[in-house]
All heavy atoms as TSV, in Angstrom:
chain	resi	resn	atom	element	x	y	z
A	1	MET	N	N	105.519	-58.293	32.754
A	1	MET	CA	C	106.223	-57.657	33.841
A	1	MET	C	C	107.708	-57.977	33.738
A	1	MET	O	O	108.083	-59.111	33.500
A	1	MET	CB	C	105.683	-58.199	35.160
A	1	MET	CG	C	105.158	-57.142	36.056
A	1	MET	SD	S	104.618	-57.835	37.614
A	1	MET	CE	C	103.051	-57.036	37.683
A	2	CYS	N	N	108.505	-56.983	33.967
A	2	CYS	CA	C	109.938	-57.232	33.865
A	2	CYS	C	C	110.504	-57.636	35.225
A	2	CYS	O	O	109.846	-57.537	36.253
A	2	CYS	CB	C	110.655	-56.010	33.297
A	2	CYS	SG	S	110.723	-54.626	34.415
A	3	TYR	N	N	111.733	-58.066	35.195
A	3	TYR	CA	C	112.419	-58.571	36.383
A	3	TYR	C	C	112.492	-57.516	37.484
A	3	TYR	O	O	112.251	-57.822	38.652
A	3	TYR	CB	C	113.820	-59.037	35.978
A	3	TYR	CG	C	114.666	-59.518	37.125
A	3	TYR	CD1	C	114.431	-60.761	37.683
A	3	TYR	CD2	C	115.677	-58.721	37.648
A	3	TYR	CE1	C	115.194	-61.211	38.742
A	3	TYR	CE2	C	116.450	-59.160	38.705
A	3	TYR	CZ	C	116.206	-60.405	39.249
A	3	TYR	OH	O	116.949	-60.852	40.295
A	4	ASN	N	N	112.805	-56.272	37.125
A	4	ASN	CA	C	112.938	-55.210	38.122
A	4	ASN	C	C	111.623	-54.926	38.836
A	4	ASN	O	O	111.606	-54.669	40.038
A	4	ASN	CB	C	113.472	-53.925	37.482
A	4	ASN	CG	C	114.947	-54.027	37.165
A	4	ASN	OD1	O	115.660	-54.832	37.753
A	4	ASN	ND2	N	115.403	-53.218	36.226
A	5	GLU	N	N	110.524	-54.952	38.101
A	5	GLU	CA	C	109.221	-54.717	38.714
A	5	GLU	C	C	108.890	-55.828	39.708
A	5	GLU	O	O	108.361	-55.561	40.788
A	5	GLU	CB	C	108.140	-54.619	37.645
A	5	GLU	CG	C	108.197	-53.353	36.826
A	5	GLU	CD	C	107.133	-53.327	35.743
A	5	GLU	OE1	O	106.125	-54.052	35.861
A	5	GLU	OE2	O	107.327	-52.577	34.779
A	6	ASN	N	N	109.177	-57.068	39.342
A	6	ASN	CA	C	108.931	-58.191	40.250
A	6	ASN	C	C	109.780	-58.078	41.505
A	6	ASN	O	O	109.290	-58.308	42.613
A	6	ASN	CB	C	109.208	-59.528	39.555
A	6	ASN	CG	C	108.122	-59.892	38.572
A	6	ASN	OD1	O	106.990	-59.439	38.686
A	6	ASN	ND2	N	108.472	-60.703	37.591
A	7	MET	N	N	111.049	-57.750	41.338
A	7	MET	CA	C	111.941	-57.626	42.496
A	7	MET	C	C	111.497	-56.482	43.396
A	7	MET	O	O	111.553	-56.592	44.615
A	7	MET	CB	C	113.396	-57.410	42.045
A	7	MET	CG	C	114.021	-58.640	41.429
A	7	MET	SD	S	113.928	-60.104	42.491
A	7	MET	CE	C	115.098	-59.670	43.736
A	8	GLU	N	N	111.044	-55.400	42.809
A	8	GLU	CA	C	110.567	-54.268	43.610
A	8	GLU	C	C	109.335	-54.661	44.415
A	8	GLU	O	O	109.223	-54.329	45.592
A	8	GLU	CB	C	110.252	-53.081	42.705
A	8	GLU	CG	C	109.922	-51.832	43.498
A	8	GLU	CD	C	109.764	-50.610	42.613
A	8	GLU	OE1	O	110.366	-50.564	41.535
A	8	GLU	OE2	O	109.025	-49.702	43.036
A	9	LYS	N	N	108.426	-55.402	43.795
A	9	LYS	CA	C	107.234	-55.861	44.513
A	9	LYS	C	C	107.605	-56.827	45.637
A	9	LYS	O	O	107.024	-56.771	46.729
A	9	LYS	CB	C	106.246	-56.513	43.549
A	9	LYS	CG	C	105.549	-55.525	42.668
A	9	LYS	CD	C	104.563	-56.193	41.755
A	9	LYS	CE	C	103.904	-55.150	40.865
A	9	LYS	NZ	N	102.906	-55.738	39.982
A	10	ILE	N	N	108.559	-57.693	45.386
A	10	ILE	CA	C	108.998	-58.633	46.418
A	10	ILE	C	C	109.613	-57.890	47.592
A	10	ILE	O	O	109.293	-58.160	48.751
A	10	ILE	CB	C	109.995	-59.668	45.836
A	10	ILE	CG1	C	109.271	-60.621	44.893
A	10	ILE	CG2	C	110.700	-60.442	46.947
A	10	ILE	CD1	C	110.182	-61.523	44.093
A	11	THR	N	N	110.489	-56.926	47.315
A	11	THR	CA	C	111.143	-56.195	48.409
A	11	THR	C	C	110.134	-55.356	49.188
A	11	THR	O	O	110.202	-55.285	50.420
A	11	THR	CB	C	112.284	-55.298	47.892
A	11	THR	OG1	O	111.780	-54.392	46.924
A	11	THR	CG2	C	113.401	-56.125	47.305
A	12	LEU	N	N	109.187	-54.743	48.500
A	12	LEU	CA	C	108.160	-53.972	49.201
A	12	LEU	C	C	107.292	-54.877	50.073
A	12	LEU	O	O	106.924	-54.523	51.194
A	12	LEU	CB	C	107.291	-53.202	48.199
A	12	LEU	CG	C	107.951	-52.021	47.514
A	12	LEU	CD1	C	107.045	-51.468	46.419
A	12	LEU	CD2	C	108.307	-50.942	48.519
A	13	THR	N	N	106.990	-56.064	49.556
A	13	THR	CA	C	106.185	-57.020	50.322
A	13	THR	C	C	106.934	-57.503	51.555
A	13	THR	O	O	106.369	-57.558	52.659
A	13	THR	CB	C	105.799	-58.216	49.432
A	13	THR	OG1	O	105.073	-57.732	48.306
A	13	THR	CG2	C	104.955	-59.218	50.198
A	14	LEU	N	N	108.215	-57.839	51.406
A	14	LEU	CA	C	109.014	-58.278	52.556
A	14	LEU	C	C	109.119	-57.171	53.592
A	14	LEU	O	O	109.004	-57.421	54.799
A	14	LEU	CB	C	110.413	-58.711	52.103
A	14	LEU	CG	C	110.501	-59.997	51.295
A	14	LEU	CD1	C	111.927	-60.216	50.807
A	14	LEU	CD2	C	110.025	-61.179	52.119
A	15	ASP	N	N	109.332	-55.952	53.136
A	15	ASP	CA	C	109.429	-54.821	54.055
A	15	ASP	C	C	108.119	-54.619	54.815
A	15	ASP	O	O	108.121	-54.444	56.033
A	15	ASP	CB	C	109.808	-53.560	53.289
A	15	ASP	CG	C	110.022	-52.384	54.219
A	15	ASP	OD1	O	110.875	-52.504	55.119
A	15	ASP	OD2	O	109.336	-51.359	54.055
A	16	ALA	N	N	107.006	-54.674	54.095
A	16	ALA	CA	C	105.705	-54.489	54.733
A	16	ALA	C	C	105.420	-55.611	55.731
A	16	ALA	O	O	104.986	-55.354	56.862
A	16	ALA	CB	C	104.606	-54.427	53.674
A	17	LEU	N	N	105.661	-56.855	55.338
A	17	LEU	CA	C	105.427	-57.985	56.245
A	17	LEU	C	C	106.312	-57.882	57.486
A	17	LEU	O	O	105.858	-58.132	58.612
A	17	LEU	CB	C	105.686	-59.315	55.529
A	17	LEU	CG	C	104.624	-59.761	54.538
A	17	LEU	CD1	C	105.102	-61.002	53.779
A	17	LEU	CD2	C	103.323	-60.061	55.257
A	18	GLY	N	N	107.569	-57.533	57.275
A	18	GLY	CA	C	108.484	-57.390	58.403
A	18	GLY	C	C	108.026	-56.321	59.376
A	18	GLY	O	O	108.013	-56.521	60.591
A	19	THR	N	N	107.631	-55.184	58.846
A	19	THR	CA	C	107.169	-54.080	59.693
A	19	THR	C	C	105.907	-54.469	60.453
A	19	THR	O	O	105.771	-54.188	61.648
A	19	THR	CB	C	106.916	-52.833	58.827
A	19	THR	OG1	O	108.128	-52.496	58.132
A	19	THR	CG2	C	106.489	-51.653	59.670
A	20	ILE	N	N	104.988	-55.133	59.774
A	20	ILE	CA	C	103.754	-55.572	60.428
A	20	ILE	C	C	104.048	-56.580	61.534
A	20	ILE	O	O	103.470	-56.516	62.624
A	20	ILE	CB	C	102.773	-56.152	59.384
A	20	ILE	CG1	C	102.249	-55.025	58.495
A	20	ILE	CG2	C	101.623	-56.909	60.049
A	20	ILE	CD1	C	101.531	-55.505	57.249
A	21	LEU	N	N	104.960	-57.526	61.289
A	21	LEU	CA	C	105.302	-58.522	62.314
A	21	LEU	C	C	105.954	-57.870	63.531
A	21	LEU	O	O	105.666	-58.253	64.675
A	21	LEU	CB	C	106.227	-59.593	61.732
A	21	LEU	CG	C	105.571	-60.605	60.799
A	21	LEU	CD1	C	106.628	-61.523	60.192
A	21	LEU	CD2	C	104.529	-61.425	61.541
A	22	ILE	N	N	106.819	-56.905	63.309
A	22	ILE	CA	C	107.456	-56.202	64.420
A	22	ILE	C	C	106.404	-55.477	65.250
A	22	ILE	O	O	106.392	-55.564	66.481
A	22	ILE	CB	C	108.522	-55.215	63.905
A	22	ILE	CG1	C	109.683	-55.975	63.272
A	22	ILE	CG2	C	109.031	-54.321	65.042
A	22	ILE	CD1	C	110.613	-55.106	62.455
A	23	ALA	N	N	105.511	-54.761	64.582
A	23	ALA	CA	C	104.451	-54.041	65.286
A	23	ALA	C	C	103.544	-55.012	66.039
A	23	ALA	O	O	103.182	-54.765	67.198
A	23	ALA	CB	C	103.645	-53.208	64.296
A	24	PHE	N	N	103.193	-56.117	65.395
A	24	PHE	CA	C	102.324	-57.116	66.029
A	24	PHE	C	C	102.963	-57.663	67.303
A	24	PHE	O	O	102.309	-57.753	68.350
A	24	PHE	CB	C	102.047	-58.258	65.038
A	24	PHE	CG	C	101.272	-59.394	65.637
A	24	PHE	CD1	C	99.914	-59.282	65.852
A	24	PHE	CD2	C	101.913	-60.572	65.991
A	24	PHE	CE1	C	99.195	-60.335	66.414
A	24	PHE	CE2	C	101.211	-61.627	66.544
A	24	PHE	CZ	C	99.842	-61.502	66.759
A	25	ALA	N	N	104.238	-58.014	67.221
A	25	ALA	CA	C	104.925	-58.570	68.392
A	25	ALA	C	C	104.965	-57.561	69.534
A	25	ALA	O	O	104.701	-57.910	70.689
A	25	ALA	CB	C	106.343	-59.005	68.010
A	26	ALA	N	N	105.276	-56.322	69.223
A	26	ALA	CA	C	105.344	-55.292	70.267
A	26	ALA	C	C	103.971	-55.059	70.898
A	26	ALA	O	O	103.842	-54.979	72.133
A	26	ALA	CB	C	105.880	-53.990	69.681
A	27	LEU	N	N	102.943	-54.982	70.078
A	27	LEU	CA	C	101.595	-54.754	70.600
A	27	LEU	C	C	101.110	-55.922	71.442
A	27	LEU	O	O	100.461	-55.735	72.469
A	27	LEU	CB	C	100.624	-54.484	69.455
A	27	LEU	CG	C	100.829	-53.158	68.724
A	27	LEU	CD1	C	99.939	-53.098	67.488
A	27	LEU	CD2	C	100.549	-51.987	69.644
A	28	ARG	N	N	101.412	-57.142	71.025
A	28	ARG	CA	C	100.982	-58.322	71.789
A	28	ARG	C	C	101.642	-58.355	73.165
A	28	ARG	O	O	100.992	-58.687	74.156
A	28	ARG	CB	C	101.299	-59.608	71.028
A	28	ARG	CG	C	100.452	-59.843	69.811
A	28	ARG	CD	C	98.999	-60.064	70.121
A	28	ARG	NE	N	98.842	-61.199	71.024
A	28	ARG	CZ	C	97.756	-61.456	71.748
A	28	ARG	NH1	N	96.717	-60.670	71.674
A	28	ARG	NH2	N	97.695	-62.493	72.531
A	29	VAL	N	N	102.925	-58.035	73.226
A	29	VAL	CA	C	103.615	-58.039	74.515
A	29	VAL	C	C	102.985	-57.006	75.440
A	29	VAL	O	O	102.689	-57.296	76.607
A	29	VAL	CB	C	105.129	-57.763	74.346
A	29	VAL	CG1	C	105.790	-57.468	75.669
A	29	VAL	CG2	C	105.802	-58.953	73.682
A	30	HIS	N	N	102.762	-55.812	74.933
A	30	HIS	CA	C	102.159	-54.778	75.764
A	30	HIS	C	C	100.750	-55.180	76.206
A	30	HIS	O	O	100.374	-54.980	77.370
A	30	HIS	CB	C	102.108	-53.453	75.016
A	30	HIS	CG	C	103.445	-52.824	74.861
A	30	HIS	ND1	N	104.104	-52.795	73.668
A	30	HIS	CD2	C	104.263	-52.222	75.759
A	30	HIS	CE1	C	105.263	-52.200	73.829
A	30	HIS	NE2	N	105.394	-51.844	75.093
A	31	TYR	N	N	99.984	-55.747	75.313
A	31	TYR	CA	C	98.623	-56.173	75.642
A	31	TYR	C	C	98.637	-57.236	76.733
A	31	TYR	O	O	97.883	-57.160	77.701
A	31	TYR	CB	C	97.944	-56.716	74.376
A	31	TYR	CG	C	96.572	-57.291	74.620
A	31	TYR	CD1	C	95.463	-56.466	74.747
A	31	TYR	CD2	C	96.388	-58.671	74.732
A	31	TYR	CE1	C	94.201	-56.990	74.972
A	31	TYR	CE2	C	95.127	-59.201	74.958
A	31	TYR	CZ	C	94.037	-58.364	75.068
A	31	TYR	OH	O	92.796	-58.891	75.310
A	32	ARG	N	N	99.528	-58.205	76.583
A	32	ARG	CA	C	99.577	-59.305	77.547
A	32	ARG	C	C	99.971	-58.805	78.936
A	32	ARG	O	O	99.369	-59.165	79.937
A	32	ARG	CB	C	100.535	-60.390	77.075
A	32	ARG	CG	C	100.513	-61.614	77.952
A	32	ARG	CD	C	101.203	-62.795	77.350
A	32	ARG	NE	N	100.858	-63.077	75.975
A	32	ARG	CZ	C	99.765	-63.729	75.578
A	32	ARG	NH1	N	98.890	-64.139	76.461
A	32	ARG	NH2	N	99.552	-63.966	74.314
A	33	VAL	N	N	100.983	-57.961	79.013
A	33	VAL	CA	C	101.431	-57.447	80.308
A	33	VAL	C	C	100.343	-56.582	80.935
A	33	VAL	O	O	100.091	-56.669	82.138
A	33	VAL	CB	C	102.763	-56.665	80.170
A	33	VAL	CG1	C	103.111	-55.937	81.452
A	33	VAL	CG2	C	103.891	-57.604	79.778
A	34	LEU	N	N	99.662	-55.764	80.141
A	34	LEU	CA	C	98.590	-54.933	80.672
A	34	LEU	C	C	97.434	-55.771	81.211
A	34	LEU	O	O	96.860	-55.450	82.252
A	34	LEU	CB	C	98.066	-53.977	79.599
A	34	LEU	CG	C	98.931	-52.769	79.305
A	34	LEU	CD1	C	98.385	-52.012	78.097
A	34	LEU	CD2	C	99.010	-51.848	80.503
A	35	ASN	N	N	97.079	-56.836	80.514
A	35	ASN	CA	C	95.951	-57.660	80.945
A	35	ASN	C	C	96.298	-58.603	82.088
A	35	ASN	O	O	95.457	-58.867	82.943
A	35	ASN	CB	C	95.398	-58.461	79.770
A	35	ASN	CG	C	94.527	-57.621	78.888
A	35	ASN	OD1	O	94.049	-56.570	79.295
A	35	ASN	ND2	N	94.315	-58.064	77.671
A	36	GLU	N	N	97.508	-59.106	82.119
A	36	GLU	CA	C	97.889	-60.068	83.151
A	36	GLU	C	C	98.246	-59.361	84.459
A	36	GLU	O	O	98.110	-59.947	85.529
A	36	GLU	CB	C	99.084	-60.906	82.682
A	36	GLU	CG	C	98.805	-61.788	81.484
A	36	GLU	CD	C	97.930	-62.981	81.820
A	36	GLU	OE1	O	97.952	-63.434	82.986
A	36	GLU	OE2	O	97.229	-63.449	80.918
A	37	HIS	N	N	98.737	-58.153	84.384
A	37	HIS	CA	C	99.164	-57.373	85.547
A	37	HIS	C	C	100.289	-58.045	86.326
A	37	HIS	O	O	100.561	-57.694	87.460
A	37	HIS	CB	C	98.001	-57.084	86.497
A	37	HIS	CG	C	96.905	-56.302	85.857
A	37	HIS	ND1	N	97.038	-54.974	85.505
A	37	HIS	CD2	C	95.657	-56.648	85.477
A	37	HIS	CE1	C	95.923	-54.556	84.961
A	37	HIS	NE2	N	95.063	-55.555	84.926
A	38	LYS	N	N	100.891	-59.028	85.724
A	38	LYS	CA	C	102.038	-59.706	86.325
A	38	LYS	C	C	102.780	-60.438	85.217
A	38	LYS	O	O	102.238	-60.683	84.145
A	38	LYS	CB	C	101.612	-60.683	87.406
A	38	LYS	CG	C	100.713	-61.801	86.911
A	38	LYS	CD	C	100.260	-62.704	88.014
A	38	LYS	CE	C	99.287	-63.729	87.421
A	38	LYS	NZ	N	98.793	-64.630	88.400
A	39	ILE	N	N	103.991	-60.779	85.496
A	39	ILE	CA	C	104.776	-61.523	84.514
A	39	ILE	C	C	105.106	-62.878	85.128
A	39	ILE	O	O	105.925	-62.982	86.033
A	39	ILE	CB	C	106.061	-60.762	84.125
A	39	ILE	CG1	C	105.685	-59.432	83.477
A	39	ILE	CG2	C	106.903	-61.591	83.175
A	39	ILE	CD1	C	106.852	-58.578	83.080
A	40	ASP	N	N	104.414	-63.910	84.668
A	40	ASP	CA	C	104.649	-65.264	85.157
A	40	ASP	C	C	105.168	-66.126	84.005
A	40	ASP	O	O	105.512	-65.617	82.938
A	40	ASP	CB	C	103.374	-65.843	85.771
A	40	ASP	CG	C	102.190	-65.828	84.812
A	40	ASP	OD1	O	102.387	-65.519	83.620
A	40	ASP	OD2	O	101.073	-66.129	85.255
A	41	LYS	N	N	105.217	-67.441	84.214
A	41	LYS	CA	C	105.745	-68.341	83.178
A	41	LYS	C	C	104.938	-68.261	81.890
A	41	LYS	O	O	105.493	-68.305	80.796
A	41	LYS	CB	C	105.768	-69.781	83.695
A	41	LYS	CG	C	106.840	-70.038	84.712
A	41	LYS	CD	C	106.845	-71.492	85.140
A	41	LYS	CE	C	107.906	-71.715	86.205
A	41	LYS	NZ	N	107.981	-73.112	86.619
A	42	LYS	N	N	103.623	-68.129	82.009
A	42	LYS	CA	C	102.755	-68.052	80.835
A	42	LYS	C	C	103.089	-66.804	80.004
A	42	LYS	O	O	103.182	-66.862	78.778
A	42	LYS	CB	C	101.298	-68.009	81.292
A	42	LYS	CG	C	100.289	-67.913	80.186
A	42	LYS	CD	C	98.887	-67.877	80.783
A	42	LYS	CE	C	97.870	-67.544	79.725
A	42	LYS	NZ	N	96.533	-67.366	80.296
A	43	VAL	N	N	103.285	-65.691	80.685
A	43	VAL	CA	C	103.608	-64.442	79.993
A	43	VAL	C	C	105.002	-64.524	79.387
A	43	VAL	O	O	105.226	-64.087	78.254
A	43	VAL	CB	C	103.470	-63.235	80.951
A	43	VAL	CG1	C	103.952	-61.956	80.286
A	43	VAL	CG2	C	102.028	-63.079	81.412
A	44	PHE	N	N	105.961	-65.090	80.125
A	44	PHE	CA	C	107.317	-65.240	79.585
A	44	PHE	C	C	107.325	-66.107	78.331
A	44	PHE	O	O	108.004	-65.804	77.357
A	44	PHE	CB	C	108.272	-65.844	80.624
A	44	PHE	CG	C	108.951	-64.812	81.475
A	44	PHE	CD1	C	108.813	-64.843	82.847
A	44	PHE	CD2	C	109.735	-63.823	80.909
A	44	PHE	CE1	C	109.436	-63.897	83.632
A	44	PHE	CE2	C	110.368	-62.878	81.678
A	44	PHE	CZ	C	110.217	-62.906	83.047
A	45	LYS	N	N	106.536	-67.180	78.336
A	45	LYS	CA	C	106.463	-68.058	77.162
A	45	LYS	C	C	105.909	-67.295	75.962
A	45	LYS	O	O	106.438	-67.383	74.853
A	45	LYS	CB	C	105.585	-69.270	77.474
A	45	LYS	CG	C	105.511	-70.274	76.357
A	45	LYS	CD	C	104.669	-71.478	76.755
A	45	LYS	CE	C	104.579	-72.459	75.615
A	45	LYS	NZ	N	103.718	-73.597	75.940
A	46	ALA	N	N	104.863	-66.525	76.195
A	46	ALA	CA	C	104.274	-65.730	75.111
A	46	ALA	C	C	105.260	-64.667	74.624
A	46	ALA	O	O	105.364	-64.409	73.428
A	46	ALA	CB	C	102.987	-65.076	75.585
A	47	MET	N	N	105.989	-64.054	75.551
A	47	MET	CA	C	106.956	-63.030	75.172
A	47	MET	C	C	108.080	-63.621	74.328
A	47	MET	O	O	108.544	-62.981	73.373
A	47	MET	CB	C	107.511	-62.334	76.412
A	47	MET	CG	C	106.497	-61.434	77.088
A	47	MET	SD	S	107.042	-60.786	78.666
A	47	MET	CE	C	108.219	-59.563	78.144
A	48	LYS	N	N	108.503	-64.834	74.637
A	48	LYS	CA	C	109.541	-65.490	73.834
A	48	LYS	C	C	109.041	-65.771	72.424
A	48	LYS	O	O	109.751	-65.548	71.441
A	48	LYS	CB	C	110.000	-66.785	74.502
A	48	LYS	CG	C	110.877	-66.562	75.710
A	48	LYS	CD	C	111.313	-67.881	76.312
A	48	LYS	CE	C	112.159	-67.653	77.551
A	48	LYS	NZ	N	112.616	-68.904	78.147
A	49	ARG	N	N	107.794	-66.221	72.319
A	49	ARG	CA	C	107.206	-66.492	71.004
A	49	ARG	C	C	107.075	-65.183	70.211
A	49	ARG	O	O	107.401	-65.122	69.026
A	49	ARG	CB	C	105.843	-67.157	71.167
A	49	ARG	CG	C	105.174	-67.555	69.881
A	49	ARG	CD	C	103.870	-68.327	70.091
A	49	ARG	NE	N	102.947	-67.662	70.995
A	49	ARG	CZ	C	102.605	-68.108	72.218
A	49	ARG	NH1	N	103.099	-69.229	72.670
A	49	ARG	NH2	N	101.760	-67.445	72.967
A	50	GLU	N	N	106.640	-64.126	70.871
A	50	GLU	CA	C	106.470	-62.848	70.197
A	50	GLU	C	C	107.819	-62.220	69.851
A	50	GLU	O	O	107.935	-61.491	68.862
A	50	GLU	CB	C	105.614	-61.937	71.061
A	50	GLU	CG	C	104.161	-62.421	71.060
A	50	GLU	CD	C	103.386	-62.123	72.315
A	50	GLU	OE1	O	103.902	-61.420	73.208
A	50	GLU	OE2	O	102.236	-62.608	72.412
A	51	ARG	N	N	108.850	-62.526	70.635
A	51	ARG	CA	C	110.196	-62.062	70.291
A	51	ARG	C	C	110.648	-62.711	68.984
A	51	ARG	O	O	111.224	-62.055	68.123
A	51	ARG	CB	C	111.174	-62.391	71.417
A	51	ARG	CG	C	112.587	-61.902	71.113
A	51	ARG	CD	C	113.525	-62.199	72.232
A	51	ARG	NE	N	113.663	-63.646	72.368
A	51	ARG	CZ	C	114.397	-64.231	73.288
A	51	ARG	NH1	N	115.033	-63.521	74.171
A	51	ARG	NH2	N	114.478	-65.547	73.335
A	52	LEU	N	N	110.332	-63.991	68.811
A	52	LEU	CA	C	110.658	-64.680	67.573
A	52	LEU	C	C	109.935	-64.041	66.383
A	52	LEU	O	O	110.515	-63.858	65.312
A	52	LEU	CB	C	110.314	-66.172	67.671
A	52	LEU	CG	C	110.581	-67.005	66.428
A	52	LEU	CD1	C	112.069	-66.996	66.088
A	52	LEU	CD2	C	110.109	-68.427	66.648
A	53	ILE	N	N	108.687	-63.658	66.581
A	53	ILE	CA	C	107.937	-62.970	65.528
A	53	ILE	C	C	108.612	-61.644	65.197
A	53	ILE	O	O	108.771	-61.287	64.023
A	53	ILE	CB	C	106.467	-62.757	65.948
A	53	ILE	CG1	C	105.736	-64.097	66.036
A	53	ILE	CG2	C	105.742	-61.818	64.966
A	53	ILE	CD1	C	104.363	-64.020	66.662
A	54	GLY	N	N	109.045	-60.910	66.216
A	54	GLY	CA	C	109.738	-59.641	65.993
A	54	GLY	C	C	111.049	-59.825	65.254
A	54	GLY	O	O	111.370	-59.065	64.330
A	55	ILE	N	N	111.810	-60.838	65.628
A	55	ILE	CA	C	113.083	-61.120	64.958
A	55	ILE	C	C	112.833	-61.504	63.498
A	55	ILE	O	O	113.563	-61.080	62.596
A	55	ILE	CB	C	113.862	-62.223	65.709
A	55	ILE	CG1	C	114.356	-61.675	67.053
A	55	ILE	CG2	C	115.023	-62.756	64.867
A	55	ILE	CD1	C	114.911	-62.731	67.984
A	56	THR	N	N	111.786	-62.285	63.257
A	56	THR	CA	C	111.422	-62.639	61.888
A	56	THR	C	C	111.078	-61.385	61.085
A	56	THR	O	O	111.485	-61.238	59.932
A	56	THR	CB	C	110.232	-63.621	61.874
A	56	THR	OG1	O	110.581	-64.779	62.635
A	56	THR	CG2	C	109.846	-64.018	60.459
A	57	GLY	N	N	110.361	-60.474	61.714
A	57	GLY	CA	C	110.016	-59.221	61.053
A	57	GLY	C	C	111.239	-58.408	60.689
A	57	GLY	O	O	111.353	-57.901	59.563
A	58	VAL	N	N	112.168	-58.273	61.614
A	58	VAL	CA	C	113.400	-57.531	61.345
A	58	VAL	C	C	114.182	-58.206	60.218
A	58	VAL	O	O	114.717	-57.539	59.324
A	58	VAL	CB	C	114.263	-57.414	62.619
A	58	VAL	CG1	C	115.638	-56.848	62.307
A	58	VAL	CG2	C	113.563	-56.551	63.660
A	59	THR	N	N	114.230	-59.518	60.231
A	59	THR	CA	C	114.935	-60.258	59.182
A	59	THR	C	C	114.312	-59.995	57.814
A	59	THR	O	O	115.028	-59.772	56.833
A	59	THR	CB	C	114.920	-61.773	59.491
A	59	THR	OG1	O	115.521	-61.984	60.773
A	59	THR	CG2	C	115.664	-62.556	58.429
A	60	LEU	N	N	112.988	-59.993	57.741
A	60	LEU	CA	C	112.317	-59.711	56.466
A	60	LEU	C	C	112.617	-58.298	55.975
A	60	LEU	O	O	112.850	-58.082	54.782
A	60	LEU	CB	C	110.806	-59.922	56.596
A	60	LEU	CG	C	110.338	-61.356	56.751
A	60	LEU	CD1	C	108.834	-61.392	57.005
A	60	LEU	CD2	C	110.691	-62.176	55.535
A	61	VAL	N	N	112.624	-57.339	56.889
A	61	VAL	CA	C	112.944	-55.962	56.508
A	61	VAL	C	C	114.367	-55.894	55.967
A	61	VAL	O	O	114.635	-55.269	54.932
A	61	VAL	CB	C	112.755	-55.003	57.707
A	61	VAL	CG1	C	113.316	-53.623	57.385
A	61	VAL	CG2	C	111.288	-54.897	58.081
A	62	LEU	N	N	115.300	-56.553	56.648
A	62	LEU	CA	C	116.694	-56.544	56.198
A	62	LEU	C	C	116.861	-57.236	54.844
A	62	LEU	O	O	117.590	-56.745	53.976
A	62	LEU	CB	C	117.593	-57.209	57.238
A	62	LEU	CG	C	117.849	-56.411	58.507
A	62	LEU	CD1	C	118.614	-57.248	59.524
A	62	LEU	CD2	C	118.599	-55.133	58.192
A	63	ILE	N	N	116.188	-58.356	54.645
A	63	ILE	CA	C	116.270	-59.055	53.362
A	63	ILE	C	C	115.722	-58.165	52.246
A	63	ILE	O	O	116.321	-58.048	51.174
A	63	ILE	CB	C	115.528	-60.407	53.413
A	63	ILE	CG1	C	116.281	-61.391	54.297
A	63	ILE	CG2	C	115.344	-60.981	52.005
A	63	ILE	CD1	C	115.506	-62.666	54.594
A	64	GLY	N	N	114.594	-57.526	52.499
A	64	GLY	CA	C	114.028	-56.615	51.509
A	64	GLY	C	C	114.981	-55.486	51.174
A	64	GLY	O	O	115.158	-55.122	50.008
A	65	TYR	N	N	115.627	-54.933	52.185
A	65	TYR	CA	C	116.593	-53.854	51.971
A	65	TYR	C	C	117.788	-54.343	51.153
A	65	TYR	O	O	118.202	-53.682	50.195
A	65	TYR	CB	C	117.055	-53.304	53.319
A	65	TYR	CG	C	118.194	-52.337	53.191
A	65	TYR	CD1	C	117.995	-51.047	52.708
A	65	TYR	CD2	C	119.488	-52.705	53.541
A	65	TYR	CE1	C	119.047	-50.158	52.580
A	65	TYR	CE2	C	120.540	-51.819	53.426
A	65	TYR	CZ	C	120.313	-50.546	52.945
A	65	TYR	OH	O	121.353	-49.671	52.816
A	66	LEU	N	N	118.326	-55.500	51.525
A	66	LEU	CA	C	119.480	-56.036	50.806
A	66	LEU	C	C	119.151	-56.325	49.343
A	66	LEU	O	O	119.965	-56.079	48.460
A	66	LEU	CB	C	120.014	-57.284	51.507
A	66	LEU	CG	C	120.666	-57.045	52.859
A	66	LEU	CD1	C	121.005	-58.373	53.531
A	66	LEU	CD2	C	121.917	-56.197	52.705
A	67	ILE	N	N	117.975	-56.841	49.077
A	67	ILE	CA	C	117.571	-57.106	47.698
A	67	ILE	C	C	117.508	-55.798	46.916
A	67	ILE	O	O	117.908	-55.729	45.760
A	67	ILE	CB	C	116.229	-57.863	47.639
A	67	ILE	CG1	C	116.411	-59.292	48.166
A	67	ILE	CG2	C	115.677	-57.891	46.214
A	67	ILE	CD1	C	115.108	-60.056	48.330
A	68	GLN	N	N	117.003	-54.750	47.554
A	68	GLN	CA	C	116.885	-53.463	46.856
A	68	GLN	C	C	118.233	-52.874	46.505
A	68	GLN	O	O	118.398	-52.293	45.432
A	68	GLN	CB	C	116.109	-52.464	47.694
A	68	GLN	CG	C	114.622	-52.581	47.529
A	68	GLN	CD	C	113.900	-51.442	48.206
A	68	GLN	OE1	O	114.327	-50.959	49.241
A	68	GLN	NE2	N	112.802	-51.012	47.624
A	69	ILE	N	N	119.219	-52.985	47.399
A	69	ILE	CA	C	120.485	-52.322	47.128
A	69	ILE	C	C	121.418	-53.148	46.240
A	69	ILE	O	O	122.360	-52.617	45.699
A	69	ILE	CB	C	121.232	-51.923	48.426
A	69	ILE	CG1	C	121.617	-53.133	49.267
A	69	ILE	CG2	C	120.422	-50.936	49.205
A	69	ILE	CD1	C	122.577	-52.810	50.368
A	70	ILE	N	N	121.120	-54.426	46.097
A	70	ILE	CA	C	121.982	-55.276	45.260
A	70	ILE	C	C	121.589	-55.166	43.810
A	70	ILE	O	O	120.554	-55.002	43.392
A	70	ILE	CB	C	121.963	-56.741	45.737
A	70	ILE	CG1	C	122.659	-56.809	47.084
A	70	ILE	CG2	C	122.594	-57.662	44.737
A	70	ILE	CD1	C	122.656	-58.182	47.714
């Protein structure tokens, strides 16, 4: 395998992981709010954790993009 093929696989993997993490975080927040029917400290704590997952996902997508264009 050559260097370009490896880099392409890495960028595709980062992009896929990032997209999945963003979707997961969004779905978890919606699920939690729908099931709890209220937003209390427990829900806020979970939302903060899921926000971190979403930010991680966006970061992975951006890293994958930057690797591709460089």
